[in-house]
N, C-alpha and C positions, 0 to 999 in steps of 0.2 A: 316254359311249358314242359310238363313231364312227357316222357316217351312211353308211358304205360299203354298197353294195348288191351283190347278185349280178350285176346288170346292169353296174355299173361295173367289177367285177372281170373279167367276161367281156370287156368292151371293152378294158381294159388288157392282159389276157392275149393277146387276138387281135393287138393292135398290137405287143406285145413279141415274140410268136412270129414275126412277119414279120421281125424283126431278128435272131432267134436262129439262128446258123449250124447247119445240119444239121436244122432243124425239119421240113423236107420229108420226112425219113425217119422221123418220129415218127408211128406209127399207133395204132390202138386197143390192140393188144397191148402196145406200148411204154408207152403212157399208163397202162394197168392195172398193169403191173409197177412203174411209177414211183409210183403211188398206194400200192401195197402197201409199197414201200420207205419212203415218207415216213411212213405211219402206223406202221410199225415203229420209225422214229426218234422218233416221239411217245412210244411206249411206253418206249423206252430212256431218253429224257429224263426221263419221269416216274419211272422206277426210280432214276435218279441224283438226282433231286430228293428222293425219299423217303430216300435215303442221307443227304442233307444235313440234312433235317428230323428224322431219327431218330438221327443221330449214328453211322451205319454207315460203317465204313472203306471207302474206294474212291473212284473219281472221282465228282464231284457235278455237278449242274446247278441253275442258278437258275430261279426262276419265269419270268424273261424268256427263258431258254434253252428252256423248255417251250413258251412262247408262240410263239417263233420256229419251232419244229418244227410246232406246230399250224397256223401260217400257211402253211408250206410244204405241209403235207398238204392244206389247203383249196385252195390254188392249183393243186396237181397234180390234185385231184379236179375242179376246174372245167375244167382242160385236157382231162381224159378226157370229161367231160360234153359239152364243145364238140365233140370228135372224134365223139361218138355222136349229136349233135344233140339233147341233153337240156338243157332249161332248168331249172337247179337251183332257182331261186326257185319255180317252179310245182311241181316234184317234191317239194320240202321241205314246202311248204304242204299239198299233197294228202296226203302220208304222215302229217304231223303231225295233220291233221284226222281221217284214218281211224283213227289210234291213239286219239285222244280219243273218237271215237264208239264204238270197240270196247270201251273201258274205262269208258264212261259219264261222261266228263269234259266240262266245259263250255268249256274253253279252246280257241279255234280261231284259226287264222291266216287272213288274207284271201287268197282265191285269185284 
């Protein structure tokens, strides 16, 4: 398993966005639409992967294709979070732990 952290992703995203032509025109609305599009691509890749594994005729996608789309979705989600001043690491841990408490589960993430 990789040791990539949300912090490292944020830092790399911030650095790369400074290089990205037109990034100054990307606002919260643009980032939100980008996230929706990327997560739609995840769903499409999963559907195509199911075609592959179930022998259904049509275009297919490998597990690596699905992983690539998931990565794009997470990257775009971090860009939206950055635009809104949200620390994903904190947000994920807090929400995960609230759900554990709600359902009487013992597993928690460090906050």
